[in-house]
N, C-alpha and C positions, 0 to 999 in steps of 0.2 A: 618530527613525528606529529601526526594529525591529532587535534584535540577532540575527544569524544564529548559530544554535546547532549546526547540522549543514550541511555543504557536501559534496555528492557531485560529483566531477569525473571525467568520462569513464570511468565504471565499466563494466568488461567482465567478465562471469562466464560460464564455460563448463563443460560436463559432457562427460566422455569416455564414449562408449557403444560397443557392439559395431559399430554402423553408422557411427560417425564422431563428430566433435566437434560438440556442440550449443552455439552461442553464445546462451544464454538471455537475457543482458543485454548489450547492445551499444552502448557509448558513452553511457550515461545520465548526465546532469548535472542537478542541481537544488539549491536551497537551502531549508532549513527554519528559519523564524524562531521565536524563543522565544515560547511561548504561542499559537502558531498551529496550525491543523489543515490538513495537506496530504493530498489524496486522490490515490491512484494507481488509475486505472481502465482497463479493457480487457475483451476477451472472455474467456470461460472457456477453459481449455486452451491448448495450444500445438502443434497439429497432431499429428504422430506422435512427439513427444518422449517418451522413456522415463523422464524424471524424474518424480517423484511430486508435484512442486510446479509451480504455474502460473508463467508468466513474471513476473507481478506479484509473487508471493510470493518469487521468487528475489531480486528487488531488495531486499526487506526482509530476507531471510535473509542476503544478502551483507553488509549493514550489521552484523548481529549475528554474522556468521561462524559460522553453524550449518548450513552446507551439507552435503549428503550426501558420502560419501567420494570419489565420482567427480567432485565439483565443486570448482572453485577460481576465485579472483579472478585474472584474467589481467593486468589493468592498471587504472589509475585510483586515485583517492584518495577516502577517506571521512574528512573532517575534522570531528572533534567538538571544539568550542571551540578550533579551530586545530590540534589534534593529529591526525595521520593514524593512525587505529586499524587500518588494514590492516598496519601495521608492528609492532603489539603482539604480544607472546608470548601463548601460550595462557593462562598464569597471569594476565597483565594483562587479557586478554579476559574471563576469569571474573569479575574485579573490575568490569569495565565493564558486563557483563550484569547486569541487576537493579538495580544502584545508579545507573548513568547512563542506561541504556536497557533497557526491558522490553518483552516481547512477549505479546500475547494470541493464541493459536492458534485455528484454525477450529473444531475439535471438542473441547470440554472433556472429553468422555468418554474420548478417546484421549490427552489431555494430562495428565489426573490419574491418579495411580497407584491402581489399584483395591484394592490390599492394605494401603494406609495410610489412616488417617483424615484428614479435611479439616484438622483441627488440626495433625496431625503434618507435613503437607505445607506448610502456611502457616508453621509455626514453623521448619522447615528453611530456607525462603527468607529469613526474617527473621534467623535466627542466622548464616546464611552471608554476608549482605551488610551487616549492621548490628552495633552493639555490644550489642544486646539479647540476653539469654540466658535460658533457663529460664522462670520465671514471668513475667518482663518480656516475653519474646517471645510467650508465650501471651496475655497481656493485649493486646499489639499485634495479635495475630491476631483476637481478639474485637472490638477497636476497628475493624479494617479491614472485617470482615464487617458490622458495624453501619453503617459508612460507605457500603457498596455496597447497603444495603437488604435484607440477609438477616435474616429474623425469627428470634428465639430463637438468637442466635449462640453462647451457651454450650452449647446442646444440639447445634448443627450441627457444632462442632469435634470432637465425639465420633463423628460419623457418617462412613460411607464414601461415595465418589462415587455408587455405584449407588442409594443411599437418597435422593438429591436429584433434582429435576426438571432438565430441560435448561437452563432459564433460571436456576435456582439455581446449577447447576454453572458457568455462564458468569460469574455474579456472583462466585463463588469465584475463578475465574481472574483476573478484574479486580482483586479484592482482593489476590491474590498478586502480580500485576504492579505494583501501586501501593504495596505494603507498604514498599518501600525508598525511596519518594519519588523516582522517576527523573525526569530532565529530559525524556526522550523516551519516549513510549509508542507502540509499533507494534501496530496492530490488524489482524491478518490475517484478513479475512472473519469478523469477530466474531459475526455474526448468521446465518451460513449454516445451521446445524443447528437453528435456532429457528423457532417459528411466528410469524406476522406480529405478533400482539399483544405477545409477549415481545420480538421484535426492537425494536419501538418503545420499550419500557421500557429495554432495554439501551443503545440509542443516546441516549436522554434522560439516562440515568445517566452515560454517558461525557461528554456535553456539560457537565453540571453539575459533574462532578468536574474536568474540564479547566479550567473557570472558577475553581473553588474552589482548585485546587492550582497553577494557572498553568503547567502543563506543555505541551509541544508534542506533537502526535499525528500519526503517519503512518497514514492509513486506507487499507488495501489492499482493494479490493472490485470486484465486477462489477456492483453495484447502483447505477445512476445516480441513483436517488431518494435513497439514503443520502448520496451525494456532494454532491448539490445542497443538501440540508438542512444538512449538517454542516460542509463544508470552506470554508476561506478561499481556498485555491489548489488547482488541479487539474492533474494530469499525465495525459495520455491516452497509453497505450503500445500499440504493435502490433509484433509480430515482434521483441521485445526492444529496440525503439528508442522514443524519445519522439517522438510525432507533433505534439503540441500541448500548450502549458502556459499557464496564465493564471488569472484569478479565476473563481469559479463563474459570475459574470455573463457574462464573456467567452466561456467555453466553451458555456454553454447558450443564450445569445442571439446570439452572433456567432461561431459555429464557422467555422474556416478550412480545416481539413484534411478531405478527403473521408471518411476513416474516422470522424472525430468526427461529421460530419453523418449518416453511416449509423447510428451508435449511437443518436443522438437520434431519428431517424425510426422506429427499432424500439421505442421506449418506448410502452407502452399509454397512451392518453389518453381520459379520460372525455368529452371534447368530440368524439371521433371514434367513438362507439359505432356498431357496424354495419359500420365500415370494416375492411378487412383490414390486419393489421400488415405493415409493410414491412421484411423482414429485410435484414441486410447480405448482398449477393450473394456467391456462391462459398463456399469453405471456408477455415477458418483456415490460416495459413501453416505449412508444414513446415520447422522450423528446421534440418533436415539438408540442405535443398535451398533455401537462400535465394537470391532473385533478385539480380542485380548492382545494380539500381537500388532504387527504392522498394519496400519489403516489401509494401505494400498494392496495388501496381500491378496484379497479376493479377485483383484483385477490383474495381478502380475503373472505373466506367462512363465517367469523363471523362479517363482516362489519356492522356498524350501520349507521343511517341516517346522523349523525354528521360527520362521516368519509368522506362523499361525499362533505361536505360543508366547513370544516375547517381542517387545519393542527393541529395535536395534539401537545400540549406543551411537552417539555422534562421534565419528572418527575423522581424523585428518588425512586427506589423500596425499600422495607423493608430491603433487603440484602445490599443496598448501591450502586448498579449499576443503570444506567439510560436508559430509554426507551421513545420513542415518539409514543405512541399508545393510542387511546381513550379507548380501553378495559382495559389498565393498569390504566388509569385515573379513570375509572368507578370502578374498583376493589379497588383502594386506597380509594376512597370516601365511598364505601360501608363498608370497614374495619373501617374507622374513625367513620362512623355513628354507626356501631355496637359496637365499643369501647366506644362511648359516651353514648349509651343507657344502657350499662352494669355498668356504674359508679353510 
C-alpha cells in the first residue's frame, strides 16, 4: 500500500478585495502518495477575481503558504507526514520550503533575479536549506545543472538569466527546486512560457527525475495533454471546488462531471480534422458572485433544479473514482433502484 506523504483536508483560502471576499479555494481535499504524480486541472483564470494567481495556483500556493498579503487560509488542514503545516511559524515554514517541498513557477524570467548570476542563486538555495557551504555548495550547483541537462554547467553558473534561453532558464529553476532533495515538488504551469518542442523536453526531464529521485509531484496546469501523459491521479477543479477526482484513465475515459466532459470535448483531435471545436459554453465563474448550488450550473446544459439550490455531495462512481455532480447522484440512485427491482 502506498504511503500518503501529503493530506489536504477541507482547505479554504480567501482573498480580501475592494469588491468583497473571494473564496479562491473552497473545501478542497485530496491525498498525495509518495512517489506519485498528482495533476490539478481546470480552465484558465477565475472570472473577475483581482488576484494575480489562478484558482489552481492558489491551491498549490496555499500548501507552500506563499499567498499575497490579502490572502489567507480560512480553514482546513495540510498534513505533511502527519504534521499540520498551517500551524507552523514563518521560521518553521522557511525550513519546510525547499527542504521538504519545492515549487517551480510559471515564468522563470520573473522568478530568477536578473542582477545575480545563476550560480549565486543556486548556491543561495543550497546554503539556505542544506549543510553545504562555499565550494561544496558551488559543486552541488554544477552537479544539479548537469542532472537537468544544462550543457557546460561550469560556464552557466557565471551567466545571468537574460543570457539563457527560456528552456534553459526553466531547467535552472528545476535544478534549484531539486537541489535540496525535497519530498514534494509543486510544478505550477512549468511549460507555459515555452515553445512546444522545449515543453516536451522539460516534461520528459521531470518524469525521469521523478523516477530517479522518487519524489512526489503536484502538477498544476490547464493543459489536459500534459495531465494525461504524466499523472497517476487527477483532480478537476472549477470555481475553487473539486468537481471530480480519479486516475487518468477514469477522468479521460469515464468522466462523470459535466464540466470534465466539457473540457474533454474542447480538446483538439487529429481524428476530427475539419470539425469545429466544441468549447465549454458560457463564461468562467465570477468568484465574487458564487451561486448557491453547483458552481458550474449556469454553464451546464443538463442542469436540474436541485443544481441551482444545493452543492452535490461527492459520490463514488462504479469504477471507483469520485465526482460531485447531481447527475451522477441521480444515475447511481436509478442504478440502485433498478438493481433492487431485479432481485
